N, C-alpha and C positions, 0 to 999 in steps of 0.2 A: 413586329407584325409582318404578315405576308403582304405582297403587292396588292393594292387595291384594284377592284373591278368596277366597271368594264375597262378594257384598254382604251386609252384616249388617243394615242398616236404611236407611230413607230419611229424610234430614233435610228437613222440610217447612217452607216459610216462608209464612206468612199475612200479607200486607201490604195494609193499607187504603190506598185513595187511587189515584191515577193520575199519570202523568207530565205536567207542565205544560210546554209548549213554551217559555214565556217566562221560565225560571228561570235563563237564563245558564249559566255554567260549573258550576253545582251540579247540572245535569242534571234539575232539577225538584224539586218538593216533594209530600209526601203532602197529603191533604185531610182535612177534618173538624177536630175540635177540637184535634188534635195534629199539626199539619203538621211535615214534616221532610224531609230528604234521601231520595231514592229508594234503595232497595235491591233489587237484582236478583239472581237465583239462576242461577248457571252450573253445568251439568253438564259435568264435565271428564273425559275419558278420556286426556288428555295427562299427560305426567310432572308430577307435583306441583310440582317445583321451578320448572319452566318456567312453569306456570300462575300460581304465586304471584308471580312476578317481574312477569309481564304485568298481573295484576290490580292489584298495588301501583302500578304506573306509571299504569294507567288511572284508578284513583281519585284519584291525585294530580293528574292533568290534568283530570278531569271533575267531581270531586266526588260521583260516583256510587259507592256501595257495592256490593260484590260478595260474595255468599255462595256459597262453592264447595263443591260435592258431588263428590268424586272417587271413581271406580271404574273398572273395565274398561269400555271403550267399548261393547262388545257388550251387557254387562249394563245399561248406562245406556240404550242404544237401545231394548232390550226393555221397560225400565221406563217410558220415555216413551210407547211404544206402548200399554202397559197403562193408563197414566195418561190418556192422550187429552187432552181439553179441560180436565181437572182438574190437569194437570201444573203443579207449582210452577216448573218450569224455564223460564227465559227465553231462554238461550242454550246451545247444545250445542257443545263443542270437542272434537275427536277427533284421534287419531293417524292414522287412516286414513280414506278416503272411503266404503267399503262401508256403515259404520253410517249415514252421511248419506244415501246412496242409498236405504237401507232405509226411512228416515223419510220421504223425498221420495216414495217409491212409495206410502206410506200417507197421503200428503196432510197431513202434520203440520208442515211447515216453511212459513214465510212468505217471500215474495220479498224479496230484499235491495235496497237502494237501488242505482240504477245507478252512483252515484259509488263505492261500495263495490266493486262488481264490476269496475269499470273500473281499479281499483288493482292489479289481478292479471291476468296474461296469461289470456285466456279458456280456454286449454288446461288450466288447473288449476282452473277453476270448474265449477259444475253448468250443464249445458246449459240447464236450466230457470230458472236464476238464483236458486235457493233456498239455495245454500251457496257458500262462497268458499275457495279454497286459501289457507292461511296460510304453511306452511313445507313443505320437502321433505326427504326422506331417500333414500338409494340402498341397495339390497340388495347385500351383499358377502359374500365369505368371510372368516371369521376363523380363523386357523390358528396352531397352536403352532410357534414358531420353532425349538424344540429338537428337534422330531420331523419337520418338513417343511421342505424347501427351496422357494423359489418356482418353481423348474423342475418340481417335482412336483405342482403344483396343477392341477386340471382346468381346461380352457378353457370348458367348458359345464356348467350346473347339471345337465343330464341325465346327465353322467358319474358323478355321485355315486351313482346307483342301481346302478352296476356292482359285482359282487362283489369287485372289488379294493379297495373302501372298507369292507368288512365289518369292524366292530369299531373303526373310525377315526373315525366321525362322531357327532355329537350333534344332537338336535332338540328344539324346544319347539312341538309341534304345536298346542297350545292357544292360542298367541299369535295375536292378530289380525294381526300382521305376516306370519305364515306363509300365511295364507289368500290374499293377492294372488299369492304365488308359485304356489300351486296354480292359481289362476284363469289366470295367464299361461300355464302349460304347457297347460291345458285349451284355452284360445283358440287357441294356436298349434299344438298337436300332436294335439288331440282327446282324447275321454274315455278310449279305451283306453290311449293312451300315458301320460295323466296317472295312471291307476290303476296301471299298471305302474311308473311312477316311485315312486309313493307306497309300493307294496309293497316296492320295492327299498330305499327310504330306511328304512322300518321295519325291514326285515331287517338292514341295515347298522348302524343305530343300536342295535338290541337293547334293553338296559336303560338306555341313555343317553338318557333322555327326561326333560326338565326342565320345570318349570312356567312359566318365563319367559326372556326373552332375557338378562336380568341374570345369572342362574344359569348359562345356557348359555355366555355369554362368559366368566365367571369359571372354568368347568370347562375350557375351552380353555387359558386362561392357566395353569392348574394342571397341565395335561397329562393330565387325566382323559379327554379326547378330543382328537383331532388337528385336527379341523376342524368348522365349523358355519356355518350361514347366519343372518346377522343384518342389521339395518339398520346403516349405518356408525357412527352416533353411540354405540351401546352400547360399542364398543371405546374410543372417546375417554374416555367417562365411566369405564370400567375403569381406563384409564391414570391418570386423576385420582385415582381411589380407592386403587389400590395403589401408585402412584408409578412413574415411568419406570424406576427401577433394579430394580423387581420385576416388570417386564413381560417375559413370554415368549411373547408373541403379536403378530401383525400382521394387517392386513386386505389383501385383494386383490380386484380386480375380475374379472368374468367378461369373455370376449371381447366386444367391441362388438356391441351389438344381440342379444346372447344372450338366450334366454328368461328367464334368471335375473338379467339385468342390469336390474333393475326400479326405477323411480322411484315412491316412495310419498309421498302427500301428506296432510298434516294440515290439516284444515278446520274451518270454524265456520258455524253457523247460527242464526237466530232461530226459536224456536218459534211456531207460529201461535197457540197458546194463551196466549202471553205477556201478562201484565197490565200490562207496562211496556215495550210495543213500542218506543217512542222511545228509551229508555235502552238497551235490548237492541241496537237497530240502532247505536247509538253505540259500544257495546263492540266489535261485530264490526268496524265501520269502523276503530276504534283498532288492532285486531289486525293489519289489513293496511296501515294508514297508516304514514307515515315513522317516527313515534315508537314505535309498537309493534314494528315490524320491526327498528328499531335495538336494542331490548331483546333480541330474539332474536339478532340479529347479533353482539352483544357478550356474551351469556350463555354458560353452560356447557351449553347444550342441544345445541351442535354440529349445528344443523340449518341448511339453506339458506332464508333468508328468500325469500318469493315476491312480496311486495307493494312497490309504490312505489319500484321501482328500487333497493331496498337490497340490499347484498351482505354476506356473512358476514365478520366480522372475524377469524375463526378460520383456522388453516393448514389448510383443507380443499382438496381438489382443486377447482379453479374449476368453478362450476356449469355454465358454458358449455362446458367440456371433458368433461363426462360424456356417455356414449354409450349410453343405455339403449334398451330395446327400444321400438319405436314402438307402444306399446299406450295407448289412451286411458283416461281415468279412467271413462268410461262403459262401456268394455269390461270393466273390473274389476267393475262392477255392484254388487250388495248383498252379495256374498259367499256367498250361499245355495248355489250350485253347488259351491264349494270345500268347504264344510261337509259337503255330502252325500257327496262322495268321501272325505273324512277319516273320516267315520263308517262308510263302506262297507268300508274297509281297517282299521277299528278302531284308528285313531290318536287318536280322540276317544271 
């Protein structure tokens, strides 16, 4: 499960000392009368299980301890903006790129080392070099196999606003995964079309509005709704949770290059305010390095690794065979335009 909302409090870490470059695999020591290994603070909007596995592997390799603060990525981005130079966070790890773009626009991110950026195809990195893509997911339909046949599924995401789908779909409009979909339609079809689509989705979903994609995926499997939009990995995690014998759902892709066939990227950045910049850079480098990406490749995150040539060990559709819309991560921006439209139609 992702972190619950709303945020209840902020775990603040006050650490004396600085990172010493000559401390070998321990990642540095504190200074003063009580020297010790460095501890850095990670603000994570990624799934807690995924983050925990990566942090454990990083600490085992580097000796650097990591204190994790998990919450919704939008909440954490807002918190970092409010904290500014006083933020205890050293690294920010997200499910999607808009929160990273938001912080980049506010000049709160530090440049990443060239070797870290070079570990990932530049298409999945910040054009300014302030954040790096770690893994990817693809937007898909999840549908109830007792109620729908594959031949009945729409080819385009735009079709879901048709009255033919009234009462059949569910939505999680507050999910940060939903905002890039809205932005994609806005970029490709314009504001009027995006608003019309959102109004159609709102009408067709009716009362079937859920707080998160986990709930949405489960409601489809239970037959409460027939179809919904999710990132692919939620379905695989649902399958693991309920067992293959209790599965009544499947996923399907939109037509190649459709507006809804969208690739979402999880990314990481070092905060400009970090008091342990060297250790923070090491964590981000680990995330996109071979060892970190191998953790993702073999974990139950069901994401596509983006760094160091690592490919997933899970039975997913090969990354090279995906046919998403040609929309750059900079086109997705900071998500503010999507939020404005969602508020305008009162889905938020």
